[in-house]
N, C-alpha and C positions, 0 to 999 in steps of 0.2 A: 500572444504576449508581445508587448511593446518593447521599444528600445530601453536598455538599462534596467530591465526587469529580471529579477532573480526568482526562480521558483524551484522548490525542492519537492520532488515526487517520492512518496514513501510507501512501503508496504512491509508489514510485519507478519510473522507467524507466531502463534501463542501456545502455551501449554494448555492441556485439557484435562479435566478430572475424569476418572473412570466412571462409567454410567452407574455402576452398582454401588461403588463406595465413594461417598462424598467426604473428601478429606477435610479435617477440621481447619476452618479458617482459609480454605483454598481460595486463591485468586489467580487470574491469568497473568503469566509472565512472558515477555518477549524471548523467543528462542532462535529466531532468524530475522535478519533485517536486510532490506534492500532499499537503496536511495539513489536517486538520479538528480543531480543539480544542473539546472538549465539557466543559462545567462545569455541575454540578447538572442533568444531563440536557438541557442546551440547547447548541446550537452557538453559541459565542461568537466564533470566528474561523476563517476559511478562508484558505489560502495556496496559490498555484499559480505555478510559474515553471519556465522552462527553465534548465539549469545548464551552464556551460562546463566540459568535462572538462579536467583538467590534463595527464595523461601522454600521452594519445592524442586530441588535439583534433579530428582529422578523422574524421568518422563513416564507417564502411564502407558500401558499397552495401547489404549485407545488413541492417544496422541501420536505414538510412534507409527501406528498403522494408518491413521487418517492422513497424517502429513508426510509419511514415508521418510521420517527423520530418525536417525539412530541415536542412542545414548552417547556413543563415541563421538559423533559429529558435534553434538551439543557440548560435550565435555571439552572438546578442542576449541570451542568458541571463545570470544572475548568476554570480559566482564560487563555487567550492565553499566558500571561507571565509565568504562571505556567507550561503550556505545553512546552514552549521553554526551561524552566529550566530542566524539566524532560528529554527531549530529549538530552539536554547537559550532564546530568548525565549519561545517557545510552550510548550515542555515541559521546561525545564531544572531542574525540581524533582523531588526523590525522591517527592513526593506525586502526581506526574503519571505515570500508567501509559501505556504506548505499545502500541498495537494495530496489527498488520499481518496481511495474509493470506499465510501462508508465512513462512519464516525468512530469505529472501534479502535483503530490504530492510535489515534490521539488520546482517547479515553484510557486505554491500557498504558500508554506511555506516561501519561500524567499520574496514574495510580502507582505505577512502578517507581517513578521518581519520588513520590511521596513516601513509599515504603522504604526506599533506599536512602532517604534524606538527601536527594540530589535535586538541585534547582532545575526547573523545566527548561530544556535547551533551545526551544523554538518559539521566540517571542512574536514572530510575524503573523500575518493574517492566515487563518486556516480555512481551506476550501474543501468541502465534501463534494467531490465530482459527481457522485451518484445523485445527489440532490440538485446540483447544477443541471445535470442531464435531464432529470425529471421535470424541472421547471421549464427547461428549454423545449423538450420534445413532448412533454405531457405524460400522464400515467400510462397511456396505452403502449408506449414504446419502452418504458422502463424495463419491463420483463425481458424484452428482446435483447437489450444490451447486457443485462445481468446474466442471462443464460449464456450469451457469447463469452463473457468474461469467465464464467464458471467452467465452460467447456475448455477454454484456453488453459485455465488453471489445472484441470484434470489431465490434459495432455502433457502438462509440464511436470506432473507428479513423477518422482523418481529421478529427475534431473537435478543437478546442482544449481544453487542460486535461484531457486524458484521465486523467492521474495523479490530479487532484483528483476527477474522477468516480469513479474506483476507490476512492479514500480514503472518499468519501461512501458508496459502496456497502458497503464494509467496515463503516462505522458502522451502516448500516441492518441488515445481517446480524447484527451484534453485538446490536442492540436486540432483534431477533427471537429470538435464542438466549437472551438474558437473560429475555425475557418467557415463552418456552416451556419454561424449565427446570422449570416446574410438571409437565410431562409425565413427569419422572423419578419422580414419585409415583404414576403410573398403573401398574396391573398389566399392561396390554397394551403391546407395543412401539410406539414412535412411528415414524411413517413420514414421508417428505418431503411426502406428501399432506396431513398435518396443518398444514403451514406455508402456508396459503392466502395469507397476507399476502405471502409471498415472490414468488409468481407475479404478484400485483398490482404489486409493486415493479418487477419486470422489465418488465412492460407499460408502466408509467409512464415508465421511462427508455428504452424501445425507440424 
């Protein structure tokens, strides 16, 4: 990231339907949010909160079990309107790019805004870091990074603010990719083994 550049790293957790009973009109809603605002290559703000879903307020057993989030935690969360306003305060400028791992976070946020009649709070450029990584390192190494992120996520299960941990992890991976883009100038192909710092990062958070 260059000077005077603002980037918001975001991770959400969503509601899930039960496997056996498809609820009428069910759609995913944000129930936990983590965000990290970086300015001039420094973290200037972190945000973490549970969020109360609007349309389907009662979590399914599958959702509680998979995410290890209780109904009480979600009930104590902020409203979706408050979440949208907080995101607007952190990243509501066109000069602030938004980075996520995968494209689901922004898709669900956009749909939740539509359902709640709330304007989308993040007008800046959206970057799917998983696709950036795939383009940079190639298909061969996509799985390696995804497995690493998944393992990190599982180790975080049961801890508070897992969404924030994942947003911070996305930021660290982003820094590594930016730093290691020099490898593009190498004649030999880059491998995941070149990213020594990444294994150190995982050990640090394990």
